[in-house]
C-alpha positions in Angstrom: -0.2 -0.2 0.4 1.5 3.1 -1.2 0.6 6.4 1.2 -0.9 9.1 -0.9 -1.9 11.3 1.5 -1.1 15.2 0.9 1.2 15.8 4.0 0.4 19.4 4.1 -3.1 21.2 3.2 -4.4 20.5 -0.9 -4.6 24.4 -0.8 -1.6 25.5 1.4 -1.3 29.0 0.1 -4.5 29.9 2.3 -4.5 28.1 4.7 -3.6 29.7 8.0 -1.0 27.1 10.4 0.1 27.9 13.9 2.9 24.6 14.9 6.5 24.7 17.2 9.7 23.4 16.0 12.7 22.4 17.9 15.6 23.9 17.2 18.7 22.9 17.7 22.3 25.0 19.0 22.8 27.7 20.0 18.6 27.9 20.8 18.6 24.1 22.3 14.6 24.7 22.8 11.2 25.5 21.0 10.3 27.5 18.3 6.2 29.2 17.6 6.3 28.7 13.8 3.6 30.3 10.8 4.0 29.1 7.8 3.3 31.0 4.8 3.7 30.5 1.8 5.4 26.7 2.2 7.9 28.5 4.2 8.3 28.3 8.1 8.4 31.2 9.4 9.1 31.5 13.9 7.0 34.3 15.5 7.5 33.0 19.3 8.8 37.0 20.0 5.4 37.6 19.9 3.7 34.8 21.4 6.9 32.5 23.2 3.5 29.8 24.1 1.1 28.4 21.1 -1.1 29.1 24.4 -0.4 32.3 25.0 -1.1 32.9 21.0 -4.7 31.6 21.0 -5.6 34.3 23.6 -4.6 37.2 21.3 -7.5 39.4 19.5 -4.8 39.8 16.7 -4.0 35.9 16.3 -4.9 36.6 13.0 -2.7 39.4 11.9 0.3 37.6 14.3 0.0 35.1 11.8 -0.8 36.3 8.6 2.7 38.9 8.7 4.1 39.8 11.6 7.7 39.7 11.6 10.4 36.2 12.2 12.4 34.5 11.7 12.6 32.0 7.9 13.5 28.9 9.2 13.4 26.9 5.9 10.6 25.3 3.5 7.9 23.6 5.8 7.2 20.0 3.1 10.4 19.5 3.4 10.2 19.8 7.4 7.3 17.4 7.2 8.6 14.6 4.6 11.4 14.2 7.6 14.3 15.8 5.9 17.1 17.4 7.4 16.3 20.7 7.7 18.4 23.7 10.0 18.1 20.8 13.3 15.0 21.2 13.4 12.2 18.3 13.9 8.1 19.2 14.3 6.6 18.8 17.1 3.3 18.5 18.4 1.8 22.2 17.4 -0.2 22.8 21.3 1.8 23.3 24.8 0.7 24.6 28.0 -3.5 23.5 26.7 -4.9 20.6 28.7 -5.3 17.4 26.2 -9.1 16.1 26.7 -11.2 13.5 24.7 -14.3 13.1 24.0 -15.7 8.8 23.6 -17.9 7.3 22.2 -18.9 9.9 19.7 -19.9 7.7 16.8 -21.7 4.5 17.0 -20.3 2.4 15.4 -17.0 3.1 18.4 -20.5 2.6 20.7 -20.8 -0.6 19.5 -17.0 -2.3 19.8 -16.8 -0.5 23.3 -19.6 -2.1 24.5 -18.4 -5.0 22.6 -14.5 -4.2 24.7 -16.7 -4.3 28.4 -18.9 -7.4 27.7 -15.4 -9.5 26.3 -13.9 -8.0 29.2 -10.7 -7.5 27.7 -10.8 -11.1 25.6 -10.1 -10.3 21.8 -10.9 -13.7 20.9 -14.6 -12.7 22.0 -15.2 -9.9 20.5 -17.3 -11.3 17.1 -19.6 -13.4 19.0 -19.8 -10.2 21.2 -19.9 -8.3 18.1 -23.1 -10.5 16.3 -25.0 -11.1 19.2 -25.5 -7.0 20.0 -25.7 -6.1 16.0 -29.0 -8.4 16.1 -30.0 -7.1 19.8 -30.0 -3.4 19.6 -29.0 -2.9 15.1 -26.4 -0.7 14.2 -28.4 2.5 13.2 -27.1 4.3 16.4 -26.4 7.3 14.6 -30.3 8.2 14.6 -30.5 8.9 17.8 -29.7 12.2 19.4 -28.4 11.7 22.7 -30.7 12.7 25.2 -33.8 12.5 23.6 -37.0 11.4 24.1 -36.0 8.1 21.7 -32.7 7.8 23.5 -34.6 7.5 27.1 -36.7 4.9 25.9 -34.1 2.8 24.2 -32.7 3.5 27.3 -35.3 1.9 29.2 -35.9 -1.2 26.8 -32.3 -2.1 27.0 -32.5 -1.9 30.4 -35.1 -4.2 30.8 -33.3 -6.6 28.6 -29.8 -6.9 30.0 -28.0 -5.1 27.8 -27.7 -1.6 29.3 -24.3 0.1 29.8 -22.2 2.0 30.6 -20.9 2.9 27.3 -24.5 3.5 26.4 -24.7 5.9 28.8 -22.3 8.5 27.3 -23.4 7.4 23.8 -26.4 8.2 23.3 -27.3 9.8 27.2 -27.4 13.8 28.3 -24.2 14.6 29.0 -20.8 13.1 27.0 -17.6 11.3 27.7 -15.4 13.7 28.5 -12.0 12.7 29.4 -8.0 13.9 30.2 -6.4 12.0 27.4 -2.9 12.9 27.9 -1.4 15.6 29.7 0.1 19.6 28.2 3.6 19.3 26.6 3.3 14.8 26.6 1.6 15.5 22.7 4.1 13.5 20.5 3.3 15.4 16.9 4.3 14.2 13.6 7.3 11.8 12.8 7.3 10.7 16.6 7.1 7.0 17.8 3.4 6.4 18.9 3.4 4.2 22.3 1.9 1.0 24.1 1.5 -0.1 26.9 4.0 -2.9 26.6 1.2 -5.0 29.1 -1.5 -4.7 26.2 -2.1 -7.5 23.5 -5.7 -5.5 22.0 -4.7 -2.4 20.7 -6.1 -0.2 17.8 -5.3 3.1 16.9 -8.2 6.1 16.8 -8.0 8.9 14.1 -9.6 12.2 14.8 -10.0 15.8 15.0 -9.1 17.8 17.5 -9.7 20.9 18.1 -8.2 24.2 19.4 -9.4 25.9 22.2 -8.9 28.9 24.3 -9.2 30.1 27.7 -12.9 32.2 26.4 -14.2 28.3 25.0 -13.1 30.3 21.9 -13.0 27.5 18.7 -9.6 28.9 16.9 -8.7 26.0 14.6 -8.6 22.1 14.2 -5.3 19.4 13.5 -5.5 15.9 13.9 -5.3 13.4 16.3 -4.3 9.9 17.1 -5.6 8.2 20.3 -3.6 6.0 20.9 -6.8 3.3 22.3 -6.0 0.2 24.7 -8.9 -2.6 24.3 -7.9 -5.1 26.5 -6.9 -2.7 29.1 -10.4 -0.3 29.3 -12.2 -3.9 28.1 -11.7 -4.6 32.1 -13.1 -2.7 34.0 -14.0 1.6 33.0 -12.0 2.6 36.0 -8.4 1.5 34.1 -9.4 4.2 31.5 -6.3 6.2 32.7 -4.4 3.5 32.3 -5.4 2.6 28.9 -5.5 5.7 27.3 -2.6 8.0 29.3 0.6 6.1 28.5 3.8 7.2 26.9 3.8 8.6 23.8 0.6 7.3 23.3 -1.0 11.2 22.9 0.2 12.0 19.1 -1.5 15.7 17.4 -0.2 17.5 14.0 1.2 18.2 12.0 -0.1 21.8 12.2 -3.3 23.6 13.7 -5.4 24.8 10.6 -7.1 28.2 12.0 -10.5 29.3 11.4 -10.6 32.2 8.7 -13.1 32.8 5.5 -12.0 29.4 3.5 -11.7 27.3 6.7 -14.1 26.3 9.7 -15.7 24.5 12.1 -18.7 23.8 9.1 -15.6 22.1 7.1 -14.6 20.4 9.9 -18.3 18.6 10.0 -18.6 18.1 6.4 -14.9 16.2 6.8 -13.6 13.0 6.0 -10.9 11.6 8.1 -8.6 8.8 6.5 -6.9 6.3 8.2 -4.0 3.4 6.3 -2.1 1.3 8.6 1.2 -0.3 6.9 2.4 -3.6 9.2 6.1 -3.8 8.3 6.8 -7.1 10.0 4.1 -8.8 8.1 2.9 -6.9 5.1 -0.5 -6.1 6.7 -2.7 -3.4 5.2 -5.9 -1.4 6.2 -7.4 1.0 5.3 -10.8 3.5 6.4 -12.6 6.9 7.7 -15.2 8.6 9.3 -17.1 10.9 8.2 -17.8 14.0 10.7 -21.0 14.4 9.6 -22.1 11.2 11.4 -21.1 12.4 14.9 -23.5 12.0 17.3 -22.8 15.2 18.9 -22.0 19.2 18.1 -18.4 20.2 18.5 -19.5 23.1 20.3 -22.1 20.9 22.4 -19.0 18.8 23.2 -16.4 21.8 23.4 -19.4 22.7 25.6 -19.7 19.8 27.7 -16.1 21.0 28.0 -15.8 24.0 29.2 -17.8 27.0 31.1 -18.8 28.3 34.6 -18.5 24.0 35.5 -14.9 24.1 34.5 -12.6 26.3 33.1 -9.1 25.6 30.9 -7.3 29.2 32.0 -4.3 28.0 29.1 -7.0 26.9 27.0 -7.4 23.1 26.1 -7.0 20.9 23.0 -9.9 18.6 22.7 -10.3 15.1 20.7 -14.3 14.8 19.3 -13.9 10.3 18.7 -13.5 8.3 16.5 -15.9 5.5 14.1 -13.4 3.7 13.5 -12.6 1.0 14.9 -10.8 -2.0 12.7 -12.1 -5.1 13.3 -10.2 -7.3 10.5 -8.7 -10.3 11.3 -5.1 -10.5 11.2 -3.0 -12.5 13.4 -5.5 -14.6 12.9 -8.8 -15.6 12.0 -11.9 -13.8 14.6 -8.8 -12.3 16.6 -10.0 -8.8 14.8 -6.2 -6.9 14.7 -4.3 -5.2 16.5 -1.1 -3.9 16.1 2.7 -5.2 15.8 5.5 -3.2 16.4 6.2 -1.1 13.5 3.1 -0.2 12.0 2.9 3.4 10.5 0.2 5.0 10.5 -1.3 8.0 8.6 -4.2 10.3 9.4 -5.7 12.4 7.0 -7.9 14.4 5.7 -8.0 17.0 2.4 -8.3 20.9 4.7 -5.1 19.1 7.7 -2.8 17.6 5.6 -1.8 14.4 7.2 0.1 13.5 10.6 2.0 9.9 10.2 3.8 7.6 13.2 4.9 4.1 14.2 4.2 1.8 16.6 6.2 1.6 19.7 6.1 0.3 23.4 5.9 3.3 25.6 8.6 2.1 27.6 10.2 1.9 24.5 10.0 5.3 23.2 11.7 7.9 23.8 10.9 9.4 26.9 9.4 12.3 28.0 11.2 14.9 29.8 10.9 18.9 28.7 7.7 19.8 30.8 5.9 23.1 31.5 9.4 23.8 34.5 11.7 23.0 31.2 9.7 25.6 28.7 10.0 28.0 31.1 13.4 28.1 32.2 14.1 28.0 28.6 12.5 30.7 27.8 13.7 33.1 30.9 17.1 31.6 29.1 16.3 33.3 25.9 14.8 35.7 27.5 10.8 35.5 26.3 9.4 35.5 28.9 7.4 38.4 28.8 6.4 37.2 25.5 5.3 33.9 27.0 3.2 35.7 29.6 -0.5 37.2 30.1 -2.2 39.6 28.2 
């Protein structure tokens, strides 16, 4: 399978892109960059963190035209070439990283299967057939929290089929959890990590919203919400172990800002494609998520995440969920899909480009060592703390 996805947005000249790169000596630290006409421009002296940049009233003007150092060709960097000792980082920094679960009917069914299987992938096929026969597969037509959803809840409860995943899938409250810590997400080209205890897992290709402290959605990007099906399937109380491990969250390549050419409506209609290529067995798998099939509007999910009930002074990144749960048999008939170490995962949509990562064990991926303290020590050494403070 040849990767045909565009690494950068197809209408690059009209896209307002923000990201982060690691700059080598003598800086030895991260820089906030804008992409202009395919060139990387360092705008760190205008906003030392992406979180701070998204608070600016003149955000679009800075990204479009603020003076900065030209760091080279963006495409070369995204394709993995050497570019002045630069390396592309995840495009967020101080923001909290939140995620929404079971926002698509297909993923809802798969979560119920995980729960019923108690983490045993061998039971998944049989359970899938039983559940589809009992409740059908057209749950996407049911509005969460509606009277129809309440009637279905009562019916399933009477039949002993109600699940905690049904509760958040069609109930009034969305599942919103902490996916990863600020500064811990990996970017395009990095390894993504699987906990070594997991033997049933998969990628989750998703749209990710960038939201500032005022609850304003300023743009979007791509993400891989790496999922450990066996761990979470044993107990929902193991969600933290299933979701938040070293290198278990990938975001990138860049955040595209909303403007006249790109809006939340663009993302509402997006098709998110994914491709998995196995290097050790030649396995190939491709699929897609269609955002029009999401059960809750993205702004509803933002509103359930932040507001009078919960504030995020540094803003947050919000994974919107996925409908893609790969079930194609890989290692043996009836065993379904699970990752192999070395798998190449590509997540793409034309308006955002492509996020590519290679699967590794979380205890063998590069450890996370550059956190918030390291960031502020680095900014202080470079004389940039004034640009990182609130305005």
